[in-house]
C-alpha positions in Angstrom: 168.9 145.9 43.0 168.6 143.4 40.1 165.2 142.5 38.8 165.9 138.9 39.6 166.3 140.0 43.3 162.8 141.0 43.8 160.5 138.2 45.2 158.2 140.0 47.5 155.9 141.4 44.9 154.8 137.9 44.3 153.4 137.4 47.7 152.5 140.9 49.0 148.7 140.1 49.1 147.0 137.3 51.2 145.5 135.8 48.0 148.8 135.9 46.1 150.5 134.2 49.0 148.0 131.4 48.9 149.0 130.9 45.3 152.6 130.1 46.3 151.4 126.8 47.6 151.6 123.7 45.3 148.7 122.2 47.2 146.1 123.7 49.5 144.7 121.9 52.6 141.2 120.6 52.3 138.9 118.5 54.5 139.3 115.6 52.2 143.0 115.3 53.1 142.4 114.4 56.6 141.9 110.9 58.1 141.0 110.7 61.7 142.6 107.8 63.8 140.1 106.5 66.3 140.3 103.8 69.1 137.6 101.2 69.3 137.3 99.1 72.4 135.3 95.9 72.9 133.2 97.5 75.7 130.2 98.6 73.7 129.3 101.6 75.9 132.8 102.8 76.7 134.1 106.3 76.7 137.6 106.4 78.2 139.8 109.5 78.1 143.5 108.8 77.1 145.6 111.0 79.5 148.8 110.9 77.3 146.9 111.7 74.1 144.9 114.9 75.2 141.4 115.2 73.7 141.3 111.6 72.4 139.4 108.6 73.9 138.8 104.9 73.5 135.1 104.5 72.2 132.7 101.7 72.3 130.5 101.0 69.3 127.4 102.2 70.9 129.0 105.7 71.4 130.1 106.1 67.7 126.9 107.8 66.5 127.2 110.7 69.1 131.0 110.8 68.6 131.2 110.9 64.7 127.8 112.4 63.9 128.9 116.0 64.6 132.2 115.5 62.8 130.5 114.2 59.8 128.2 117.1 59.7 131.4 119.4 59.7 132.8 117.6 56.8 134.7 114.5 58.1 135.4 112.2 55.2 137.4 109.4 56.5 138.5 107.5 59.6 141.0 104.8 60.4 140.1 102.3 63.1 142.4 100.8 65.7 141.1 98.0 67.8 141.6 98.0 71.6 140.6 94.5 72.8 140.2 94.4 76.7 138.2 91.2 77.1 139.7 88.7 74.8 142.0 85.7 75.0 145.2 86.8 73.3 147.5 84.1 71.9 150.8 83.9 70.1 149.1 84.4 66.5 146.7 87.2 67.3 143.6 85.1 66.8 141.1 87.8 68.1 142.2 90.3 65.4 139.6 89.0 63.0 137.0 88.0 65.4 133.7 88.8 63.8 132.4 90.2 67.0 135.6 92.1 67.9 135.9 95.9 68.1 137.2 96.6 64.6 134.6 94.5 62.6 131.8 95.5 64.9 132.7 99.1 64.3 132.9 98.8 60.6 129.4 97.4 60.4 128.1 100.1 62.8 129.8 103.0 60.9 128.6 101.7 57.5 125.0 101.6 58.8 125.2 105.0 60.4 127.3 106.9 57.9 127.3 105.2 54.5 129.3 108.0 53.0 132.2 107.9 55.5 135.3 106.3 54.2 136.5 103.5 56.6 140.2 102.5 56.7 141.3 99.9 59.1 144.8 99.5 60.6 146.0 95.9 60.2 148.3 94.6 62.9 148.6 91.8 65.5 150.3 93.6 68.3 147.0 94.5 70.1 145.9 90.9 69.9 149.0 88.8 70.5 150.0 87.6 73.9 153.5 88.8 73.4 152.5 92.2 72.0 154.6 91.9 68.8 153.3 92.4 65.3 154.1 88.9 63.8 154.5 85.2 64.5 157.7 84.0 66.2 159.8 80.9 65.6 160.8 78.8 68.6 164.1 80.6 68.8 162.4 83.9 69.4 162.8 85.4 65.9 160.1 86.6 63.5 158.8 83.9 61.2 158.1 86.0 58.1 156.0 83.8 55.9 153.3 82.9 58.5 153.3 86.4 59.8 152.5 87.7 56.4 149.9 85.0 55.8 148.2 85.9 59.2 148.2 89.6 58.4 146.6 88.9 55.0 143.8 86.9 56.8 143.0 89.9 59.1 143.0 92.3 56.2 140.6 90.1 54.1 138.3 89.8 57.1 138.1 93.6 57.4 137.5 93.9 53.6 134.7 91.3 53.8 133.2 93.2 56.7 132.9 96.4 54.6 136.2 98.4 55.1 137.0 100.6 52.2 140.8 100.3 52.9 143.0 98.1 54.8 146.3 99.5 56.1 148.9 97.0 57.3 151.2 98.6 60.0 153.2 95.5 60.9 156.1 95.9 58.7 156.5 92.2 58.0 158.4 91.4 54.8 156.1 90.4 52.0 152.8 91.3 53.7 151.7 93.7 50.8 152.0 90.9 48.2 150.1 88.6 50.6 147.3 91.0 51.2 147.0 91.9 47.6 146.9 88.3 46.6 144.2 87.6 49.2 142.1 90.5 48.1 142.2 89.6 44.4 141.7 85.9 44.9 138.5 86.7 47.0 137.0 89.2 44.8 138.1 92.4 46.7 141.0 93.5 44.6 138.9 96.3 42.9 136.7 96.8 46.0 139.3 97.6 48.8 142.2 99.9 48.7 145.5 98.8 50.2 147.4 101.5 52.0 150.9 100.4 53.1 152.8 101.7 56.1 155.7 101.5 53.7 158.4 103.5 55.7 157.5 103.0 59.3 160.4 103.8 61.6 161.2 102.4 65.1 160.4 105.9 66.7 160.3 107.2 70.3 157.2 109.0 69.3 154.6 106.0 69.6 154.3 106.1 73.4 150.8 107.7 73.8 149.5 105.4 71.2 150.7 102.3 72.9 148.9 103.6 76.0 145.7 104.1 73.9 145.8 100.8 72.2 147.5 98.6 74.8 150.0 97.5 72.2 153.4 97.8 73.9 155.5 94.7 73.4 155.7 92.3 76.4 159.4 91.9 75.8 162.2 93.4 73.7 161.4 96.0 70.9 160.3 96.2 67.3 163.7 97.4 65.8 164.1 94.2 63.9 161.1 94.9 61.7 160.4 98.6 62.0 163.0 100.7 60.2 166.0 102.3 61.8 165.6 106.2 62.0 168.8 106.7 60.1 168.0 104.3 57.3 167.0 106.6 54.4 168.1 104.2 51.8 166.3 101.3 53.5 163.1 103.4 53.5 163.4 104.0 49.8 163.9 100.3 49.2 160.8 99.6 51.3 158.7 102.1 49.3 159.8 100.6 45.9 159.1 97.2 47.3 155.6 98.0 48.4 154.8 99.7 45.1 155.9 96.6 43.3 153.9 94.3 45.6 150.6 96.1 44.9 150.1 99.0 47.4 147.6 101.5 46.2 148.7 104.3 48.7 152.2 104.7 50.3 152.5 105.9 53.8 155.4 107.4 55.9 155.3 107.3 59.6 156.0 109.4 61.8 155.8 112.5 59.7 157.6 115.6 60.9 161.0 114.0 61.7 160.8 112.3 58.3 160.0 114.9 55.8 162.9 114.1 53.7 161.6 110.5 53.4 158.2 111.9 52.4 159.9 114.0 49.8 161.7 110.8 48.6 158.4 108.8 48.5 156.9 111.5 46.3 159.8 111.1 43.9 159.7 107.2 44.0 156.0 106.8 43.9 155.1 109.9 41.9 151.8 108.4 40.5 150.5 107.2 43.8 148.6 108.9 46.6 151.1 109.6 49.4 150.0 109.5 53.1 151.8 110.3 56.3 150.8 109.7 59.9 151.3 112.7 62.4 151.7 110.2 65.2 150.6 110.4 68.8 153.9 111.8 70.1 154.0 114.5 67.5 150.4 115.5 68.4 151.1 115.3 72.2 154.3 117.5 71.8 152.4 120.2 70.0 149.6 120.3 72.5 152.0 120.3 75.4 154.0 123.3 73.8 150.8 125.2 73.3 149.8 124.6 76.9 153.2 125.8 78.0 152.7 129.0 76.0 155.5 128.3 73.6 153.4 128.9 70.5 149.7 129.0 69.5 148.2 125.7 69.0 146.4 126.4 65.7 149.3 128.1 64.2 151.7 125.3 65.0 149.2 122.6 63.9 148.9 124.3 60.6 152.7 124.8 60.2 153.4 121.2 60.8 150.7 119.8 58.6 151.5 122.2 55.7 155.2 121.1 56.0 154.0 117.6 55.2 151.9 118.7 52.3 154.8 120.7 51.0 156.9 117.6 51.2 154.4 115.8 49.0 151.6 114.3 51.1 148.0 114.2 49.7 146.5 112.4 52.8 147.3 113.1 56.5 146.4 110.9 59.4 146.2 113.2 62.4 144.4 113.6 65.8 144.0 117.2 64.9 141.4 116.3 62.3 138.3 117.5 64.3 140.0 120.9 64.9 141.0 121.2 61.2 137.3 120.6 60.3 136.5 123.9 62.2 139.7 125.7 61.3 139.3 125.2 57.6 135.9 126.8 57.8 137.2 130.0 59.4 
């Protein structure tokens, strides 16, 4: 056997196996998505998203306190308004007494070292359930959509969010948000994380149950990316870098590892995030419950594939488990 054929000597010990990884998972790499409702004392299980719930602001201390003690470093907030008057422009999205802004203030007071990102979108707050503003003919009106998204992002920054993360996929929204942050003194005080390559996926079902964000008509294929559109994803990443994004994200994660790898190449000097979305999480849990594999083993395998592809930040509902698993 040729000398060049022998590889196993380099990973024959558990420690030397760990050295083969270009990056090692740490607690800092996990961001926990949480759903905040406008019922202050609410705790509502989400059946399609096992182990996850909608939380009222008055429940956040008992919910997040133990996780912070275990090493939770960051969360991303999704508002679930149940008692507001929705309209065609998503006016309740930046309500100062709405679920997201109330949660920002509460978490900043309770856990001053916890990093708070906020998803920025209109779909939970619009009467039509879409992510932008429509023209009279039923098509997306890009300019006012981006302007409205920027208003909401700025409101979250003013409330104390460390990071705003627009998920709407409206053209031009990164530039509009960055301009609003800079012009109002938040350009160097609030991070802009872009859902740059967000695909029109079948894996969002449990999330839409959780957030009540399913569209009232049609679908989102005219603004979320087609699953086959590798080149379009690359262009979207390049655009968002040019428009001022501080962090790039790919969503979903596991079916799009090639896009994550492309993003690492295109935005080599930027932090790269991915979102292990609700359907990915639910599938892994369902498979483990069916005895197909061990839950922990599969959770690690999927997340490590994302890190291997180039991610430095992972949004996942497995975050609480990883806080325990990484201590074992």
